[in-house]
N, C-alpha and C positions, 0 to 999 in steps of 0.2 A: 504493500500500500504506500509505503514511503517513496519507493521508486516511481510508482504510478503518479503520485502527487507531484513529485519533482519533474517528471516528464510533462505533466499537464501545465505546470507553471512556465516551464521553459517553452513549450509549444505555443502558449498564449502570447508570450513575449515575442517569439519569432514571427508569428502571424501578425501581431500588432505593428511590427516594423515593416511588414510587406502588405500594407492595406489594399493596394490596387490588386495584387495577386489574390489576396484572400477574398475581396469583394467579387471578383470575376468568378472564382471557383464556387463561392457560396451561391451566387445567383444562378450559375449553370446547374448546380445540384438542386437548388430549390425548384426549378422548373420541372426537372425529371422526377424528383421525390413528390412534389405537389401533384403532378398529373397522376402518378401511381396511387397516392393517397386518396385522391378524389374518386378514381375508378374503383379502388378497393372499398371505399365507403359505400358506393352504390351497390357493389357486389355483396358486401356484408349485410346491408340493410334489406336488400331485395331477396337474395338467394340464401345466404348463410344463416341469418338470424332465424331462430325458430318462430313459428306462428304464435301469436299471443293467446293460445288456448291451452287447456290442461292436456298433457300428453299428446301434442299435435301430430306426432307420427302415427297415431292410431286412427286418425280421421281420414275418411275417404268420401269422395263423391260417387254416387251410383247413378249411372246413366242408362238409358235404353240405347241400343246401337241399331240403327236402321240399315239393314243389309242392302236395300236398293240404293240408298244415298251413300252408303259406305262411310257413315259418320255418326257420332253420338248425337242424341236428341233428347229432349225433355220427355217426361212421362205424364201420364194422367193421374189425377187425384185418386181414382179407383185403383190404379196400379200401386200407388204408395200405400194405400190401406192394406192391400194384399201382401205387399212386401213386409210391412210392419207386423202383420199377423203371423206370417210364416217363417221369416228369417230368424235363425238362431245364432248366426255368426256375429251379430252385433249386440253390444251392450245396450245401445240406443240407436234409433233411427228417426230422422225428422225431415220435414219437407218445407220448402219455401218457394215463393214466386215474387216477382217485382210488382209494385203497385205505386201509383202516384196519389197524393192526397191534397185536398184543399182544406187547410186549417182556417176556420172562420170565427172561432170563439175559444178562448178569450183573445182580445186584442184585434189588430188589423188582419185582414185575410193574408194568407201566405201559402204558396205552393211548395209542397214538400215531397221529397223522394222517400219511399218506404218499401216495406215487404210485408206480405202476408206469410205467417209462419205457423207451423203446427205446434201443439203443446210439446214441451220437452226440447225445443230447438236450442235454447241457451244452455240447458243442462247437458245436451249432447256435445256441444262445443266445450263445456266445462267453464262457462263464463256466467256466474250468477249476477243478477242485478246488484248494484251497490246500494240502491234504495228499493224497498218494496220486494216484489216477486215477479215471476213470469206467469204465463197463462196456465190454468189448470185444465185437465182433460175435459171437465164439464163445460168450461168456457169455450173450448175449441170444438164446438158442436153447432149445427144449424139451430138458430134460435137461442144460442147461449148468450150470457151476459156480455154486452159489447165492452171490451177492455182493451187498453193499449199499453205498450212499453215504449219509451222514447229514449233517444240518444242523450248522452250527457251534454252534448253541445246544444241541443234544442232546450234542454232543461235549464241550462245557464242563460242562454240568450233570450228565450221567450218567457221563462218562468222565474228568472232571477235566481236560480238555484235554491228555491224555497222548498224545504221538505214538506211544508204544509200543503203543497199542491197535490201530493199523493191522495188518491181517493176522490179528487174533484173531477168535475165534468169537463170534457174537451170535445168540440164539435169538428168532425172530419167528414167531408163530402155530405154534409147535411145530416149526419148521424151523431148522436151524443154517445161518447165513449167515456169510460172511467179510467183515469190514469192509475195504473197499479205498480209500475216499476220504472226505474231509471238505470241505464247501463253504465258500465265503467267508462272513464274518459278515453282510454286507449282502445276501446273495442272497435274493431273493423271487421267486416265480412264482405269480401269481394274487392274489386279494384277501387282506386281513388274516385273514379267517375261514377261508381255505383254506391256511394255512401248513402245509408238510409238513416232517417231521423225518426221514423214511425214504424212500429211493428204491431200488426193486428192479427187476430186468429184466422188461420187459413180456412177452416170449415165454414166461416161466416162470409166467405167471399162469393164469387160468381156461382150461382146455383147450377149453371150448366156443367161445371166441372165435376159436380158431385154425382151426376147421373150418366155422363157420356165418356166412354173410354177413348173416343176419338179426339177429345180436347186435351192436347199435350202442351201444358204450360207450367209444369211443376218440376222443380229440381230437388234432389234428395241427397242428404248428407248423413253419414253413419259413423259410429265409433265401434271399431273392431273389439270383440270380446277378448279377455285375457287368453293368450296363447294361440289365438286364431290368426293365421297368416292370410295375406291377400289372396293366395291361390285357393285356400279353403273357402273363403268367403265368396270368391268368384264362382267356384264350382257349385256352391249352394244356390246362389242367385240364378245361375244358368238353369238349375233344376226347377226352381220356382217359376221362372219365365216359360220353360217348356210346358209346365202344367197350365199356366194361363193361356198359352197358345192353343192347347187342346180345348180348354173351356170356352174361350172367346176368339175363335179362329178368324172371324171377320174383322176384328180390331187388332189382334196381337200377332198374327202371322207375319213373319219377316222381321221380327224384332228379337234382339238378344240383349244381354246386359253387359255393361262394362264398368269396372271399378277403377277409379283414378285417385291416387293420393291427393289430398286437398292441397298440399303445398305445390305439387306438380301442376295442378290445374290452375292455381293462382299465378304461378310464375310463367307458365307457358314456355315459349322458346327464348325467353330473355336470358337464361343462364349461358347459353352458347355465345350470344352476342356480347355479354359482359366479359366472359373469359377471353374472347377474341380482342376486345378493347384493352383488357388488362395486359395481354401479350404484346399489343402494339405499344402501349405506353412503357412496358418493360424494356422494349428495344430502344425507345427514346432515352430511358434512364441509362442503359448500357452505353449509348452514344455519349451521353453527358459524362459518364465515368471515364470513357476513353479520352474525352476532351481534357478533363481534369488530370488524368494520368499523364497526358502529354505535357501539361503545364508543370506537373511535379517533376517529370523527368528533366525538363529544361531547367527548372529551379535547382534540382539536386546537382546537375552538372555545374551550376554556378557556385554551389556550396561544397565542391570537392575539397577545397583547401580546409574548410571548417571541419569536415569529417576526418581529414588526415590529422589535423591538430588534436582532435578528440581521441583518435586512435593512438597517437603518440603519447598522450597523457594517460593511457591505460584503458580506454573504452574498447570493448570488443565489438565484433560485427553485430551480434545479437542486440546489444544495447542501442546501437545506432538504428537498427531496424525497428525496435520498439519505439524509439523516439519519433521516427518518421511516421510510423503507424498511428501514434498518438496524435500527431499533427493532422493527419488525413482524417481521422475519426472526428476530431474537433471541427474540421471544415464540414464534414458531412452532417454532424449534429446541428451546426448552425444552419446548413442548408435545409435540414429537416424542419427546424423551427420556422424558417421563412416559408418552407413548402406547405406547412399547415395553413398559413395565410392564403397561399395560392390555391390550395385545395378548398378552403372555405368559400372563396370567391367563385371557384369553378362549380361547386355544388349549388350555389344560388342560381347559376345559369342553368344547370341541369334540371333542378326542381321546377323552375319557371317554364323552361322549354318543353319538358316532358310531362308536365302535370296533366293527368288524365289518361296518359298512354303508358306510363311505367307503373307496374303493380307495386304495391307496398311502398310507395314513395314517401309516405309519412315516417318510415323507419330510417331514412337516410340522414346521416349526421356524423359529426366528429365525436363519436362515443369512445368509451374506454378501449374497445377492441381496435378501433381505428388508430387511436393514439399508440397502443402497443405495436401495431403494425408499422407505424411511422418510425417509432424508436428502433425497432428491429431492422427495418430496411435501411435506416440511416447508418447504424453501426455496420451492417453487412456491406453497404456501399463504400463506407470509409475504408474497410479492410480490402475490398475488391480493387478499388482504384489506387490504393496506397501501397499494396504489398509489392507489386512489381518494381515501382520506382525505389522502394526502400531496399529491396534485395539488390538492385543494380547499383546502389550507392555504397555498398560495402567496399572498403579499400583493402586490396590485397597487399600493397606496399606503400605505406604512408610516406616514405622518403621520396618516392617518385613525384607524388603530388605536392610535396613541400618545396621541391626545387623550383626555382624561378622559371615560369613559362611551362611548367609540367603539364602534360596532356594525358595523364595516366588512364582516364576512363572516358575521354571524349568520344572516341570511336564507339565504345560500348554503348554510351548513351544515345548516340545517333542511330545505331542499329535498333535499340529498344524503341525509340520514338518512331522509327520507320515501321516496326512491327505493329505498334499500337495504331498507327495511321492506317495500315492495311485493314486491321480488324474494324476500325471505325468506318472506313469506306464500305466494307462488306455489309455491316449492319445498316448503314444509311441506304444502300441499294435495296436491301430487303424491305426497309420501311417505305422507301419511295415506291417500290412495286406494289406493296399493300395499299398505300395511299392512292395510287393510280387505279387499282381495282375498285377501291371504295368510291372514288369520284366517278368512275364509270357506272357503278351501280346507282349512285345518286342521280347521274345524268339520265339513265334509263328510267328511273322512277319519275323524274321530272317530266320526261317525255310521255309518260303514260296518260292517256286521256281518260279522266274519270267518267266521262259521259255527260258532264254538266259544266257550266261556267262557274269557276270557283271565286271569281272576283266580286267584291262588294255585296256579299251575301251575309246576312246576320240571321241566326236561328235562336229562338228562345221559346220557352213554354208559357202557356197561358192556361188559367183555370176558370171555370164558370161558377157563379154563385149557385148554391143549392136551390134557390128559388126558381131557377130557369132550367133545371135539369129533370123536371118531373116527367116529361114525355120526350120521345125522340124528336118530335116536330119542334117543340119549344127549344130543345138543345140546338137543332140545326139553325133556327132563327137567331138564337143568341150568338152562335159562332159567326154567322153571316154579318150580324151587326158589329161584332168585334173586328172582323177583318176589314169592313168598310171604314171603321174609325182609324185603323192602322194605316190604310192606304192614304188617308188624308193628312198624315203627319208630314211635316216639312222634310224634304230630302228623300222621301220614299217614292220610287218609280213604280213598283208593283209589289204585291204581297199576296200570299195565300197560306192556307193551312195544310199540314201534312201530319200523318201519324208516325212517319219514319223519316229520319234525316240521314242522308247518305254519309258513309264513313263515320257514323256515330257508334257502331258496334251493336246497335239494336237489331232484334230479329223478330219476325212475325210471319210464320209460314203456314200454309194450308195444303192438305192433300187435294189433288185435282185429277181430272181425266178429261180427255178430249171427247166430245160427243155427250151422250146422255146415259150410256151404259156404265153403271158403277162397277168397279173391280170387286173381286171376291173378298179381298182383304184391304181395308183402308190403309194399314201399315205398309203394304207393298206398293201403294199408289205413289207416284212422284209428288214432290212437294214444291211449292212455288212461294217465293218471298212476296208478301202482299202489303200494301199500305193504301190509305185513303187520302184523297186530296180534292182540290177544287179546280174550276175551269182555268184559272190563271197560273197554275203551277208550272207549266212548261215555259212560260215567258219569264217567270221569276228565276227559274233554275237554268235557263238557256239550254234546255234539252230539245234535241231535234226530233220532229215528227216525221217518220219515214213513210207511213202508209195510212190511209183513212183519215179520221178526224180525232180530235181530243174531246173531252167533256165540254158541255155547254150548260147554261142555266136551265135549258129545257129538259135535261136528264134528271128527272125527279122520281119520287116514289110512284107517281101516276103514269110513268112511262116504262117501257121495257127495260129490264136490268141490263146494264152494259159494263164492259171492262175494256181497258187498254193494256196490251201486253208489250214486253220489250223485244228487241231484235233477237236476243239469245233464245227466248222461248219460241219465237216464230221460226227461227232456223232449226231448232231441235224437233219441233212437232209439226211444222208445216213447211218442210223443205222444198216441196215441189208444187205448192199451191198457195193461193192468197188467203191468209188467215182472216181477213176482214169479212165479217158476216157469218163466220163459223161459230160453233158453240163450244164453250168450256164450262165444266161443272165442278161443284164443290160439295163436300159432305155437309148435310143439314142446311145448305144454303140454296142449292138448286143450280139451274143452268143460267149462264149469262152469254150475251152475244158480244163478240169481239168487234169493236168499232175502229180500232187504230193500233198502229205499231210505232213505238218510240225507240230511240237509241238506248242500248243497254247502259245502265249506270252502275258503277262499282259501289256497292254499299259497305264493303268490309275492308279489303286490303288492296293497295295498289300494286304491291310486288308479288302477290301470290295469285297464280292463274289456275289453281286447282278447281275442280268441279264444285267443291263445297263453298269456296269463297266467291266464285263467279256464279251466283245463284240466279236461276230463272226468276223473273220479276213480273209482277202484275199489279195494276192500279185499279182501285175502285173509286167512284165518285162519292164524296161525303154526303151528297144530296140523296143517295139511295141506301146509305148505311144507317141502320136504326140506332146503333150505339156509338156513334163517332165521339171519341174522347181523345 
């Protein structure tokens, strides 16, 4: 420790006398260490950090797998009830679906995102409310007591964090609910863009989902039982689904089950991208190390006489190496401290730029794990770039270097610098090639036509007062009045309503068939992404009409039901004929006449051209939809 302390004091004095060199080395290292710290912080928060639930590695999402679509899909409420009754591989199993709410009392009206969840949802996750309780099985029944659980954020912002609000009445969508629970501040379920403030009992939701197996709008989460593996649970769920297939072949044929770890579902394909970025910034750090190593080699060549004097006074080669390593570690630690500031600024950019698209973004920050990573990488980097110059500075014969004009190790230093330069150039070429490929990918994404004009479009949600939602007709009139008022706002060229915004990640699909002959199994029928809109939608979005016509104000409930399809659906199902005037049918809805074909719009991803992301799309007019919301 005494030797270490002496080396530290001497190293600080040496670096203080070479401020220009020290500043250049520290800034170079700060950029490399800061970039690595920032990316590791994102990786740690998104991928490495455990989910904020009890024993999160035991949580899985259970999906139906549609064999015709070759993709996972949601399930029906009746499927969930059967699974919950028959499955023995799970300690608990719960269901949820997304729902929007209009909070009108107490206070001013507010539109809120939320979920309908089954009883036991929060205990399945292992997250009890911090205040109150969750729903009871008796409340999660048709006709049960209307109760809600709210987020901690809504409790603080809307109810001032007052515990006395428990048990009081809250009006949502015109219905009075009793507030029974408040969730912990850190509770999240789903992505940042799917945050929910309100949770209501699932069984009190849409009556159609309780009687129809063709209504697939439910997701399922389960906690594996003690000692139960994913394979065992998957085998049991396959058996249960096979039994349902035999009992309800017209609805369940062509469906299997698929279990996915909850963390894997939430993270998606982000892990590979972040590891790739970490590798790229790691190369940047290696280049920075090579730069500093070259600086140290040049500086050690100038200090040859100093090292010779120290050797002549009794210092051995190991002591000189340790002294030089101490100096390099001091430089890297200073670079690490400055790199934390660089990383903090970089994380602000990341969180703002990727908000809504990066999962678990709320976990990203300079926490203890990140600080330990920065400390470790700083020490490792100090040893990495300092070891070779230190070893090259050992003096074999001090007398040669002490002679006037001695050149004892100049050639050796030049050779070492040349070697470092070659390694640096090789790393730079690798990085440049990777950057070139990245920019090519970005250019290709930039050239992808999403099917609509992305300029000067603003999307937002609106909610209606419960006083005007009593009947479908009054709802349509209220929405029409709202859109007319929006069109009169200054700066608005055109406006319309839609139930689905492109590239928002939302999904709403229906099974369909061409003509009027319904297939034997609804599950085996193809599915189409559907949304409802108005006559001005194409002009607002800049979507090209290819054939026929679009909706007009004359398309009402008093006229024949009509739809507009996209070019992808037209090419897939009407390759050699004109689809305009032909019939397309939907379960429980009936037959509609196709009146037009519009250009295909990408609703999910620009860079993925799979059959699942490039979905067939169909538009209804809101004037003919009874429950447009």
